[in-house]
DRENDOGU-234550 format. One record per atom (N, C-alpha, C): residue number from 1; atom name; x, y, z. Coordinates in steps of 0.001 Angstrom, whole numbers, plus 524288, in hexadecimal, padded with zeros to 5 digits. Example, Ala and Ser with C-alpha at 12.3 -4.5 7.8 and 13.67 -1.06 7.14 Angstrom:
2
NODE    k   a     px     py     pz
NODE    1   N  83386  7E9C6  81E78
NODE    1  CA  8300C  7EE6C  81E78
NODE    1   C  83390  7F31C  81E78
NODE    2   N  83232  7F736  81BA8
NODE    2  CA  83566  7FBDC  81BE4
NODE    2   C  83264  8001E  81EBE
//
This chain:
188
NODE    k   a     px     py     pz
NODE    1   N  D113C  BE29E  70CBB
NODE    1  CA  D0DE6  BE3A9  71163
NODE    1   C  D1176  BE220  715FA
NODE    2   N  D11B5  BE56C  719C8
NODE    2  CA  D14D1  BE500  71E77
NODE    2   C  D114E  BE32F  72328
NODE    3   N  D1250  BDEC7  72538
NODE    3  CA  D0F4C  BDCD7  72953
NODE    3   C  D1213  BDEE6  72E6A
NODE    4   N  D0E9E  BE09A  731CC
NODE    4  CA  D1112  BE2BD  736B7
NODE    4   C  D112D  BDEBA  73B02
NODE    5   N  D151A  BDEB5  73E2B
NODE    5  CA  D162A  BDADF  74236
NODE    5   C  D12D2  BDCA6  746AC
NODE    6   N  D106F  BD87A  7499D
NODE    6  CA  D0D0F  BD9EA  74E18
NODE    6   C  D10B4  BDCAE  75243
NODE    7   N  D0E74  BE04E  754DD
NODE    7  CA  D118F  BE308  75920
NODE    7   C  D11E9  BDF60  75DCA
NODE    8   N  D167C  BDF84  75FF7
NODE    8  CA  D177E  BDC84  764A8
NODE    8   C  D152D  BDF60  7696E
NODE    9   N  D12B3  BDC30  76CEB
NODE    9  CA  D10BE  BDECF  7719A
NODE    9   C  D133F  BDBCC  77654
NODE   10   N  D17F2  BDAC8  775C0
NODE   10  CA  D1AC4  BD792  779D1
NODE   10   C  D1C60  BDBC8  77E03
NODE   11   N  D1CA4  BDA58  78312
NODE   11  CA  D1E8E  BDD6D  7875F
NODE   11   C  D246C  BDD4B  7872A
NODE   12   N  D269A  BE1AC  7867C
NODE   12  CA  D2C82  BE1D7  78619
NODE   12   C  D2F35  BDFD2  78B0B
NODE   13   N  D2CCD  BE047  78F4C
NODE   13  CA  D2EC7  BDE7C  79489
NODE   13   C  D2FB7  BD8D3  79506
NODE   14   N  D2B9C  BD5DA  79347
NODE   14  CA  D2B86  BD064  7938F
NODE   14   C  D2D1C  BCD2C  78EE3
NODE   15   N  D2D82  BCFD7  78A29
NODE   15  CA  D2EEF  BCCC3  78586
NODE   15   C  D345C  BCD6B  78470
NODE   16   N  D3619  BC9FB  780F8
NODE   16  CA  D3B4E  BC9C9  77F10
NODE   16   C  D3C45  BCDEB  77AD5
NODE   17   N  D40A8  BCFCD  77A2D
NODE   17  CA  D4248  BD3E5  776A5
NODE   17   C  D3F41  BD89B  7766D
NODE   18   N  D3D91  BDA12  77B7B
NODE   18  CA  D3ABA  BDF47  77BED
NODE   18   C  D355D  BDF3F  779D7
NODE   19   N  D32C4  BDACF  778AD
NODE   19  CA  D2D4D  BDAB8  7770C
NODE   19   C  D2CB3  BD94F  770FE
NODE   20   N  D30B0  BD7CE  76EAC
NODE   20  CA  D3043  BD5DB  768FA
NODE   20   C  D2D39  BD106  768B2
NODE   21   N  D2960  BD067  7652C
NODE   21  CA  D263C  BCBD7  764DF
NODE   21   C  D2853  BC8CE  75FBB
NODE   22   N  D261A  BC41B  75F8C
NODE   22  CA  D276C  BC0EB  75AA0
NODE   22   C  D25BE  BC3A1  755B5
NODE   23   N  D28F7  BC44A  751A4
NODE   23  CA  D27C7  BC769  74D73
NODE   23   C  D24DB  BC3EB  7492D
NODE   24   N  D253E  BBEC9  74985
NODE   24  CA  D221B  BBB36  74621
NODE   24   C  D2136  BB66F  74898
NODE   25   N  D1DF1  BB2C8  74638
NODE   25  CA  D1D0D  BADCC  74846
NODE   25   C  D1FE3  BA9B3  74593
NODE   26   N  D22B9  BA675  74973
NODE   26  CA  D25D5  BA21D  747D2
NODE   26   C  D250D  B9DEB  74C31
NODE   27   N  D2150  B9A96  74B4E
NODE   27  CA  D1FDF  B96BB  74F38
NODE   27   C  D2442  B92DC  750CE
NODE   28   N  D280F  B9232  74D31
NODE   28  CA  D2C5B  B8EAC  74E87
NODE   28   C  D2FE9  B916B  7528D
NODE   29   N  D3073  B9694  752B3
NODE   29  CA  D3301  B99A2  75675
NODE   29   C  D3013  B9B47  75B1C
NODE   30   N  D2B04  B9A21  75B18
NODE   30  CA  D27BC  B9BB3  75F43
NODE   30   C  D2608  BA17F  75EEC
NODE   31   N  D266D  BA42E  75A1F
NODE   31  CA  D253F  BA92B  759AF
NODE   31   C  D1FFF  BAA1D  757C2
NODE   32   N  D1D03  BAE29  75990
NODE   32  CA  D17A3  BAFCB  757D0
NODE   32   C  D17F7  BB56D  75734
NODE   33   N  D1680  BB74B  75304
NODE   33  CA  D16F2  BBCFF  751B1
NODE   33   C  D13BF  BC051  75567
NODE   34   N  D1698  BC3CB  757F3
NODE   34  CA  D1453  BC737  75BF3
NODE   34   C  D14DC  BC55B  761A9
NODE   35   N  D16AE  BC06E  7623A
NODE   35  CA  D1769  BBE13  76778
NODE   35   C  D1BBE  BC0AD  76A51
NODE   36   N  D1B00  BC1E0  76F4A
NODE   36  CA  D1F42  BC3DC  772CB
NODE   36   C  D2299  BBF3A  77508
NODE   37   N  D2778  BC0A7  775B1
NODE   37  CA  D2B51  BBCB9  7779C
NODE   37   C  D2C4D  BBEA7  77D2C
NODE   38   N  D2ACC  BBBB6  78112
NODE   38  CA  D2B4E  BBD29  7867F
NODE   38   C  D3075  BBB58  788F6
NODE   39   N  D3222  BBE79  78CEB
NODE   39  CA  D372A  BBCC4  79006
NODE   39   C  D3582  BB794  79299
NODE   40   N  D3917  BB4B6  79493
NODE   40  CA  D38AD  BAF96  79700
NODE   40   C  D3436  BAEE6  79AFB
NODE   41   N  D33CB  BB308  79EBB
NODE   41  CA  D3098  BB29A  7A2FF
NODE   41   C  D2B62  BB5F5  7A28A
NODE   42   N  D2A8D  BB744  79DA4
NODE   42  CA  D25C4  BBA8A  79C11
NODE   42   C  D21D6  BB799  79888
NODE   43   N  D1CA9  BB8F1  798E7
NODE   43  CA  D18F0  BB6B1  795BF
NODE   43   C  D14D6  BBAD8  793F3
NODE   44   N  D1110  BB966  790DE
NODE   44  CA  D0CF6  BBC59  78EE6
NODE   44   C  D0E04  BBDDA  7891D
NODE   45   N  D09AA  BBF13  7862E
NODE   45  CA  D09EB  BC03B  780FD
NODE   45   C  D0D31  BC51E  77F8E
NODE   46   N  D0D21  BC86A  783B2
NODE   46  CA  D10C3  BCD88  7832F
NODE   46   C  D15DD  BCD00  7862A
NODE   47   N  D16DC  BC8C6  788EF
NODE   47  CA  D1B65  BC80C  78C68
NODE   47   C  D1B10  BCC18  79095
NODE   48   N  D16CB  BCC8F  79347
NODE   48  CA  D1649  BD07D  79738
NODE   48   C  D14AD  BCE65  79CB6
NODE   49   N  D15B8  BC927  79D63
NODE   49  CA  D13E7  BC6D6  7A25A
NODE   49   C  D1811  BC29A  7A3B0
NODE   50   N  D1981  BC24A  7A8D5
NODE   50  CA  D1CD5  BBE98  7AAB1
NODE   50   C  D1AA3  BB943  7AA65
NODE   51   N  D1D97  BB512  7A994
NODE   51  CA  D1B94  BAFC9  7AA3D
NODE   51   C  D1A2F  BAEED  7AFA8
NODE   52   N  D1736  BAA8F  7B060
NODE   52  CA  D15B6  BA8F1  7B5C8
NODE   52   C  D1AD5  BA74E  7B884
NODE   53   N  D1B1A  BA924  7BD6C
NODE   53  CA  D1FF5  BA8A4  7C09C
NODE   53   C  D23E5  BAC5C  7BFD2
NODE   54   N  D228E  BB077  7BD1D
NODE   54  CA  D26E5  BB490  7BBFA
NODE   54   C  D23EE  BB9F1  7BD6F
NODE   55   N  D274E  BBE27  7BE30
NODE   55  CA  D2553  BC35F  7BF33
NODE   55   C  D2924  BC798  7BD7C
NODE   56   N  D2743  BCC4B  7BD57
NODE   56  CA  D2A98  BD0DB  7BC91
NODE   56   C  D2C5B  BD18B  7B736
NODE   57   N  D2889  BD1F3  7B350
NODE   57  CA  D2A37  BD2CA  7AE3D
NODE   57   C  D2DCA  BD793  7AD5D
NODE   58   N  D31D1  BD6B3  7AAEF
NODE   58  CA  D3604  BDAF4  7AAD4
NODE   58   C  D3915  BDB20  7A597
NODE   59   N  D3A34  BDF51  7A323
NODE   59  CA  D3CB1  BDFFD  79E79
NODE   59   C  D42A8  BDE27  79F45
NODE   60   N  D44E2  BDFA0  7A3C5
NODE   60  CA  D4A77  BDE92  7A48F
NODE   60   C  D4B95  BD8D2  7A5BD
NODE   61   N  D474B  BD594  7A700
NODE   61  CA  D484D  BCFE5  7A809
NODE   61   C  D485A  BCCE6  7A30B
NODE   62   N  D4C77  BCA5F  7A162
NODE   62  CA  D4CD0  BC7B5  79C8F
NODE   62   C  D4890  BC318  79C5C
NODE   63   N  D46D0  BC16B  7A0A5
NODE   63  CA  D42E4  BBD30  7A07F
NODE   63   C  D3D30  BBF77  7A144
NODE   64   N  D3CE2  BC4AA  7A232
NODE   64  CA  D37E2  BC737  7A2C8
NODE   64   C  D35EC  BC78B  7A841
NODE   65   N  D357B  BC36C  7AAD9
NODE   65  CA  D3353  BC322  7B05F
NODE   65   C  D36EF  BBF8E  7B348
NODE   66   N  D3645  BBFFC  7B898
NODE   66  CA  D39C5  BBCB8  7BBE9
NODE   66   C  D3650  BB8FB  7BEF6
NODE   67   N  D3847  BB4C2  7C0AA
NODE   67  CA  D351B  BB09E  7C34E
NODE   67   C  D3323  BB28C  7C8AD
NODE   68   N  D2E7A  BB04F  7C9EC
NODE   68  CA  D2C1C  BB1EC  7CECF
NODE   68   C  D2F30  BB013  7D3A2
NODE   69   N  D3153  BAB63  7D37E
NODE   69  CA  D346F  BA8C6  7D7EB
NODE   69   C  D3173  BA7A4  7DC6B
NODE   70   N  D2C3E  BA6D7  7DC3D
NODE   70  CA  D2899  BA581  7E039
NODE   70   C  D29DC  B9FCD  7E1C1
NODE   71   N  D2973  B9EB6  7E708
NODE   71  CA  D29DD  B995E  7E907
NODE   71   C  D24B1  B964E  7E78B
NODE   72   N  D2522  B9265  7E476
NODE   72  CA  D207F  B9003  7E2BF
NODE   72   C  D1D0A  B8D75  7E73D
NODE   73   N  D1F7A  B8C89  7EBAC
NODE   73  CA  D1C93  B8A66  7F041
NODE   73   C  D193D  B8E51  7F29F
NODE   74   N  D1A61  B939C  7F1F8
NODE   74  CA  D178F  B976F  7F48E
NODE   74   C  D13E7  B9B04  7F167
NODE   75   N  D13B8  B99A9  7EC76
NODE   75  CA  D1034  B9D3D  7E940
NODE   75   C  D0AA8  B9ADE  7E801
NODE   76   N  D0740  B9E56  7E6DE
NODE   76  CA  D0177  B9CCC  7E5EA
NODE   76   C  D0118  B9A5C  7E0D7
NODE   77   N  D02C8  B9D1B  7DC3A
NODE   77  CA  D01EA  B9B7A  7D705
NODE   77   C  D06C8  B9A3C  7D471
NODE   78   N  D0750  B95CC  7D29F
NODE   78  CA  D0C13  B943B  7CF91
NODE   78   C  D0C72  B9695  7CA2A
NODE   79   N  D0822  B97ED  7C7BB
NODE   79  CA  D0846  B9A19  7C27D
NODE   79   C  D096A  B9FC0  7C2A5
NODE   80   N  D082E  BA2C7  7C6A2
NODE   80  CA  D0966  BA845  7C73F
NODE   80   C  D0BA2  BA919  7CCA8
NODE   81   N  D108E  BA77F  7CD9A
NODE   81  CA  D127E  BA7AA  7D2CC
NODE   81   C  D13BD  BAD59  7D501
NODE   82   N  D1459  BB14D  7D1CC
NODE   82  CA  D1595  BB68F  7D37F
NODE   82   C  D1337  BBA7A  7D077
NODE   83   N  D12CD  BBF4E  7D29C
NODE   83  CA  D10CC  BC3C6  7CFEE
NODE   83   C  D143A  BC51D  7CB6F
NODE   84   N  D11DF  BC65A  7C6C8
NODE   84  CA  D14F7  BC735  7C1D6
NODE   84   C  D1831  BCC0A  7C23E
NODE   85   N  D16C5  BCFBE  7C551
NODE   85  CA  D19AD  BD4F5  7C5CF
NODE   85   C  D1DF5  BD483  7CA87
NODE   86   N  D1BFD  BD3A8  7CF27
NODE   86  CA  D1F47  BD3DC  7D3B1
NODE   86   C  D227A  BCF1C  7D490
NODE   87   N  D20BE  BCA3C  7D30D
NODE   87  CA  D2359  BC590  7D42B
NODE   87   C  D2210  BC36A  7D986
NODE   88   N  D1E57  BC5E3  7DC66
NODE   88  CA  D1CC2  BC3C3  7E17A
NODE   88   C  D19B7  BBEB0  7E088
NODE   89   N  D1B09  BBAD2  7E377
NODE   89  CA  D18A5  BB5BB  7E302
NODE   89   C  D1354  BB582  7E637
NODE   90   N  D0FC3  BB260  7E437
NODE   90  CA  D0A9E  BB1C9  7E695
NODE   90   C  D0AEF  BAD43  7EAA9
NODE   91   N  D0B2D  BAE64  7EFC3
NODE   91  CA  D0C27  BAA1F  7F3B3
NODE   91   C  D0712  BA7C6  7F5B3
NODE   92   N  D07F5  BA304  7F7AD
NODE   92  CA  D03A1  BA00C  7FA1C
NODE   92   C  D02BD  BA2A7  7FF7F
NODE   93   N  CFE6C  BA10B  801C5
NODE   93  CA  CFC94  BA36D  806BF
NODE   93   C  D0081  BA3FE  80AC4
NODE   94   N  D037C  BA05B  80C5B
NODE   94  CA  D0759  BA0BD  81087
NODE   94   C  D0D09  BA19C  80F0D
NODE   95   N  D0D6F  BA375  80A68
NODE   95  CA  D12C7  BA476  80825
NODE   95   C  D1391  BAA3B  8071C
NODE   96   N  D18BB  BAC0D  8073E
NODE   96  CA  D19A5  BB1B6  80698
NODE   96   C  D1EF6  BB1ED  80394
NODE   97   N  D206B  BB6FC  80274
NODE   97  CA  D2572  BB7F9  80032
NODE   97   C  D2485  BB942  7FA82
NODE   98   N  D27D7  BBC54  7F808
NODE   98  CA  D275A  BBDDA  7F2C1
NODE   98   C  D2753  BB8FC  7EEF9
NODE   99   N  D29FE  BB4DF  7F0A2
NODE   99  CA  D2A50  BB05C  7ED62
NODE   99   C  D26FC  BABC1  7EFA9
NODE  100   N  D23C1  BACEE  7F38A
NODE  100  CA  D208D  BA8C7  7F60A
NODE  100   C  D23E0  BA42E  7F836
NODE  101   N  D2831  BA5AC  7FAE4
NODE  101  CA  D2BD9  BA1A0  7FC58
NODE  101   C  D2C02  BA138  8028E
NODE  102   N  D289B  BA42E  80534
NODE  102  CA  D28F5  BA42B  80AE8
NODE  102   C  D234D  BA327  80D81
NODE  103   N  D238F  BA136  811FD
NODE  103  CA  D1E92  BA032  814F4
NODE  103   C  D1D33  BA541  817FF
NODE  104   N  D1856  BA66B  818A1
NODE  104  CA  D16BA  BAA5F  81C60
NODE  104   C  D1893  BA915  82234
NODE  105   N  D1920  BACFC  82527
NODE  105  CA  D1A61  BAB9A  82AB9
NODE  105   C  D1680  BA7E3  82CD5
NODE  106   N  D182E  BA43F  83050
NODE  106  CA  D1465  BA03C  832B6
NODE  106   C  D12EC  B9C17  82EDE
NODE  107   N  D1603  B9BAE  82A19
NODE  107  CA  D152B  B976F  82672
NODE  107   C  D1A4F  B9592  8248F
NODE  108   N  D1A68  B905F  822C8
NODE  108  CA  D1F9D  B8E47  82123
NODE  108   C  D1E6F  B89F8  81CF3
NODE  109   N  D22CB  B87E4  81AF6
NODE  109  CA  D2284  B83B8  81722
NODE  109   C  D2096  B84EF  811F5
NODE  110   N  D22AA  B88A9  80EEA
NODE  110  CA  D2114  B8A64  809EC
NODE  110   C  D20A5  B854A  8063F
NODE  111   N  D1C23  B8480  8045B
NODE  111  CA  D1B1F  B7FC6  80140
NODE  111   C  D16C0  B80A4  7FCDF
NODE  112   N  D1585  B7CA7  7F9A9
NODE  112  CA  D11F9  B7D36  7F59F
NODE  112   C  D0C27  B7CF3  7F772
NODE  113   N  D0B38  B7C95  7FCBE
NODE  113  CA  D05FB  B7BDD  7FEB5
NODE  113   C  D0304  B80FA  7FDBE
NODE  114   N  CFDB5  B809A  7FE82
NODE  114  CA  CFA98  B8513  7FCBB
NODE  114   C  CFBB8  B8A54  7FFB4
NODE  115   N  CFCF5  B8A09  804F1
NODE  115  CA  CFE47  B8EDE  80784
NODE  115   C  D03BE  B90BD  806E7
NODE  116   N  D0747  B8D04  804F7
NODE  116  CA  D0CCE  B8DFC  80430
NODE  116   C  D1029  B8D0D  8089F
NODE  117   N  D0E5E  B8E67  80DAB
NODE  117  CA  D112D  B8D32  81299
NODE  117   C  D0D30  B8B78  8167B
NODE  118   N  D0F09  B88FE  81A83
NODE  118  CA  D0B8A  B86CB  81EA8
NODE  118   C  D0CB6  B89DE  823D4
NODE  119   N  D08C5  B89E2  82740
NODE  119  CA  D09A2  B8CA3  82C30
NODE  119   C  D0D81  B8A57  82FB6
NODE  120   N  D101C  B8D83  832B4
NODE  120  CA  D1425  B8BAA  8369E
NODE  120   C  D11CA  B888E  83ABF
NODE  121   N  D0D13  B8A11  83CE6
NODE  121  CA  D0A58  B8736  840E2
NODE  121   C  D0DE7  B8616  84591
NODE  122   N  D1113  B8A14  8476E
NODE  122  CA  D1444  B8988  84BCA
NODE  122   C  D10AD  B8937  850E5
NODE  123   N  D12B5  B85B4  854D0
NODE  123  CA  D0FB6  B84B5  8593F
NODE  123   C  D0F4F  B89AB  85C68
NODE  124   N  D0A96  B8B35  85DDA
NODE  124  CA  D0984  B9021  860E6
NODE  124   C  D0CB3  B90D2  86592
NODE  125   N  D0D71  B8CC2  86893
NODE  125  CA  D10B7  B8D96  86D3E
NODE  125   C  D1632  B8BFF  86CD8
NODE  126   N  D1764  B88FA  868FD
NODE  126  CA  D1CD9  B871D  86827
NODE  126   C  D203E  B8A77  864FC
NODE  127   N  D1E07  B8DF1  8619A
NODE  127  CA  D214C  B9178  85E6E
NODE  127   C  D2024  B96AA  85FEC
NODE  128   N  D246E  B99A5  85ED6
NODE  128  CA  D23F0  B9F7C  8604A
NODE  128   C  D1FE8  BA273  85D15
NODE  129   N  D1EE8  BA0FD  857CD
NODE  129  CA  D1B2C  BA32B  854B3
NODE  129   C  D1996  B9F45  85093
NODE  130   N  D1675  BA0E5  84CD8
NODE  130  CA  D14DD  B9D20  84870
NODE  130   C  D183A  B9DA1  84395
NODE  131   N  D1CEA  B9F42  843E8
NODE  131  CA  D2074  B9FE3  83F6C
NODE  131   C  D23C5  B9B2C  83F4D
NODE  132   N  D2556  B997A  83ACC
NODE  132  CA  D289D  B9518  83A19
NODE  132   C  D2C4D  B95E7  83588
NODE  133   N  D3056  B9225  834E2
NODE  133  CA  D33F3  B9287  830C8
NODE  133   C  D3114  B914D  82B7E
NODE  134   N  D31FD  B946E  827A5
NODE  134  CA  D2F1F  B93FF  822C5
NODE  134   C  D302E  B8E32  82030
NODE  135   N  D354E  B8C4E  8209E
NODE  135  CA  D3647  B878F  81DF1
NODE  135   C  D34FD  B8240  8214F
NODE  136   N  D359C  B82DC  82647
NODE  136  CA  D34D2  B7DDA  82985
NODE  136   C  D2FBE  B7E4B  82CB5
NODE  137   N  D2D6C  B82E7  82DB6
NODE  137  CA  D28E6  B8385  830F8
NODE  137   C  D2A1F  B832F  836C6
NODE  138   N  D2F1C  B8300  837D4
NODE  138  CA  D30C9  B8321  83D8D
NODE  138   C  D2F65  B87EB  83FDD
NODE  139   N  D2C18  B8760  84496
NODE  139  CA  D2A76  B8BAB  847F6
NODE  139   C  D2EBB  B8D43  84BD6
NODE  140   N  D2E76  B9194  84DD4
NODE  140  CA  D3214  B939F  851E5
NODE  140   C  D3076  B9188  8575E
NODE  141   N  D32B6  B8D7E  8595A
NODE  141  CA  D30C9  B8AAB  85DE5
NODE  141   C  D32E5  B8D79  862D0
NODE  142   N  D2F96  B8D4C  866D8
NODE  142  CA  D3127  B8EC2  86C0F
NODE  142   C  D34C0  B8A8E  86EC0
NODE  143   N  D3743  B8C54  872CF
NODE  143  CA  D3B13  B889E  87508
NODE  143   C  D3883  B8362  8769F
NODE  144   N  D3BCC  B7F3F  8759D
NODE  144  CA  D3A50  B79E0  876B1
NODE  144   C  D356F  B777E  87379
NODE  145   N  D33B6  B7AC0  86F6D
NODE  145  CA  D2FB0  B787D  86C05
NODE  145   C  D3297  B77DD  8668B
NODE  146   N  D30A9  B7371  86415
NODE  146  CA  D3361  B71F2  85F13
NODE  146   C  D2EF8  B708F  85ABE
NODE  147   N  D30E6  B6F3B  85687
NODE  147  CA  D2D30  B6D8F  8522F
NODE  147   C  D2C2B  B71E2  84E6D
NODE  148   N  D2A7E  B7094  849D0
NODE  148  CA  D296C  B74BE  845AF
NODE  148   C  D25DC  B78FF  847E5
NODE  149   N  D2204  B775F  84A81
NODE  149  CA  D1E09  B7AFE  84C71
NODE  149   C  D1ED9  B7C91  8521C
NODE  150   N  D22B1  B7AC6  8548A
NODE  150  CA  D2424  B7BBF  85A54
NODE  150   C  D2051  B7993  85DCF
NODE  151   N  D1DC6  B751D  85BCC
NODE  151  CA  D19A8  B72BA  85F55
NODE  151   C  D1B94  B6DF2  86275
NODE  152   N  D20C0  B6CA6  86223
NODE  152  CA  D22FE  B67EF  864E2
NODE  152   C  D2649  B6A00  86901
NODE  153   N  D26D0  B6732  86D6F
NODE  153  CA  D2A2D  B686A  871E3
NODE  153   C  D2FAE  B65F9  87130
NODE  154   N  D33B3  B6884  8722D
NODE  154  CA  D38E1  B669E  871BE
NODE  154   C  D39B7  B6235  875EB
NODE  155   N  D3C50  B5DD2  87425
NODE  155  CA  D3CFF  B5935  8778A
NODE  155   C  D3F6F  B5B32  87C8E
NODE  156   N  D3D70  B590D  880C5
NODE  156  CA  D3F72  B5A43  88624
NODE  156   C  D3C19  B5EB9  888BA
NODE  157   N  D385C  B60A8  88644
NODE  157  CA  D349F  B64AA  8884A
NODE  157   C  D2F0C  B6340  8877E
NODE  158   N  D2BA5  B656D  88A86
NODE  158  CA  D2632  B645F  889C1
NODE  158   C  D2333  B6965  889D8
NODE  159   N  D1F04  B69B1  88805
NODE  159  CA  D1BA4  B6E04  8878E
NODE  159   C  D15FE  B6C63  8897B
NODE  160   N  D1498  B6E59  88DE3
NODE  160  CA  D0F38  B6CCF  88FF4
NODE  160   C  D0B30  B6F66  88D6A
NODE  161   N  D0692  B6D83  88CA6
NODE  161  CA  D0284  B6FE2  88A22
NODE  161   C  D007C  B7411  88DFA
NODE  162   N  CFDED  B77FF  88BFA
NODE  162  CA  CFBBF  B7BFF  88F65
NODE  162   C  CF7F5  B7A17  8935D
NODE  163   N  CF4BB  B7630  8925C
NODE  163  CA  CF16F  B748B  89695
NODE  163   C  CF433  B7181  89B68
NODE  164   N  CF959  B708C  89A76
NODE  164  CA  CFC30  B6E28  89EA7
NODE  164   C  CFD76  B71D9  8A338
NODE  165   N  CFE16  B771E  8A1EF
NODE  165  CA  CFF3E  B7AF0  8A59A
NODE  165   C  CFA35  B7CA3  8A8A5
NODE  166   N  CFAE7  B7DB8  8ADA4
NODE  166  CA  CF6F5  B7F4A  8B0D6
NODE  166   C  CF7C3  B8563  8B198
NODE  167   N  CF394  B8825  8B120
NODE  167  CA  CF469  B8DCA  8B1D5
NODE  167   C  CF3C4  B8F6A  8B791
NODE  168   N  CF6FA  B92DD  8B976
NODE  168  CA  CF6D0  B948C  8BF04
NODE  168   C  CF125  B95AC  8C0B4
NODE  169   N  CEE3B  B9830  8BDA9
NODE  169  CA  CE905  B99D8  8BEDE
NODE  169   C  CE58D  B9567  8C049
NODE  170   N  CE682  B90C8  8BE2D
NODE  170  CA  CE2F7  B8C3C  8BF10
NODE  170   C  CE2DD  B8A98  8C50A
NODE  171   N  CE71B  B8B6B  8C7D6
NODE  171  CA  CE740  B8A2C  8CD42
NODE  171   C  CE872  B8EED  8D0AA
NODE  172   N  CE7CA  B935E  8CEB7
NODE  172  CA  CE8A1  B97F3  8D237
NODE  172   C  CE463  B990F  8D5D1
NODE  173   N  CE5E1  B9BBA  8DA13
NODE  173  CA  CE1DA  B9D6F  8DDED
NODE  173   C  CE18E  BA337  8DDD7
NODE  174   N  CDD38  BA53A  8DE4C
NODE  174  CA  CDC52  BAAC0  8DDC9
NODE  174   C  CDE71  BAD94  8E275
NODE  175   N  CE0F1  BB246  8E1BA
NODE  175  CA  CE347  BB5AB  8E5EF
NODE  175   C  CE0C7  BBAF7  8E523
NODE  176   N  CE057  BBDA1  8E956
NODE  176  CA  CDE93  BC2D6  8E99B
NODE  176   C  CE2EF  BC6BF  8E7F6
NODE  177   N  CE1EF  BCAD9  8E565
NODE  177  CA  CE637  BCE1E  8E357
NODE  177   C  CE959  BD05A  8E82C
NODE  178   N  CE704  BD04B  8ECC4
NODE  178  CA  CE9F3  BD22F  8F14E
NODE  178   C  CECB5  BCE2B  8F46A
NODE  179   N  CEC4B  BC931  8F29C
NODE  179  CA  CEEFB  BC4DB  8F564
NODE  179   C  CF4AE  BC624  8F683
NODE  180   N  CF671  BC54C  8FB4D
NODE  180  CA  CFBE1  BC616  8FCB6
NODE  180   C  CFFBF  BC2A7  8F9DD
NODE  181   N  CFE50  BBE2C  8F79B
NODE  181  CA  D01E3  BBAC1  8F507
NODE  181   C  D0343  BBC99  8EFB9
NODE  182   N  D0048  BC03F  8ED5B
NODE  182  CA  D0161  BC27F  8E829
NODE  182   C  D0607  BC688  8E89D
NODE  183   N  D091A  BC6D6  8E48D
NODE  183  CA  D0D5D  BCADB  8E4DF
NODE  183   C  D0A93  BD076  8E4E5
NODE  184   N  D0DA3  BD3D0  8E764
NODE  184  CA  D0BF6  BD914  8E871
NODE  184   C  D0D8A  BDCAF  8E3DD
NODE  185   N  D0A0D  BDF95  8E1BC
NODE  185  CA  D0AE9  BE368  8DD73
NODE  185   C  D0DCB  BE7EC  8DF9F
NODE  186   N  D1179  BE9EE  8DCDD
NODE  186  CA  D1442  BEEB7  8DE71
NODE  186   C  D1246  BF369  8DB96
NODE  187   N  D0E1B  BF2F7  8D8FF
NODE  187  CA  D0BD1  BF745  8D654
NODE  187   C  D095C  BFAFA  8DA21
NODE  188   N  D0B1C  C0048  8DA04
NODE  188  CA  D08F9  C03AB  8DD78
NODE  188   C  D06F6  C0883  8DA8D
//
């Protein structure tokens, strides 16, 4: 009587030797009859899925899949850092980039905190805008203003608060539009 071997159902793309499975059971060698032998970065009973942290199952890749290369500080899920097909990383709220390794504009300091980056918070009057350097958080300061957020005045200078200034209209006297002391318009 001829016993037939179980048919292999291994994915030839992700398994070793083009999809050949174990022909017999030998527990000392870790062999189980019909079990697929996956490439190093592949998993699944059929060897048809990339391991967590890997993507792009390919027959030409000797390891089967390539690493995601996501920045661990900027990703949402450590167990599934990237898309299994494209390799795009899943970024935290204020993080961007294919590998989640950059802060969005107006944010800085990529870290392990919940949002991934923190706001620049540049001084409204002291900085040209609310963008800052991604690594240091330094805002782009106007002349004679200093500090990370541009909220401090350079030594030797002072900045008066707005309520210090008097507006011309506060002490103005009303004049008629035909008053001879007003400049003459040359519009004809």
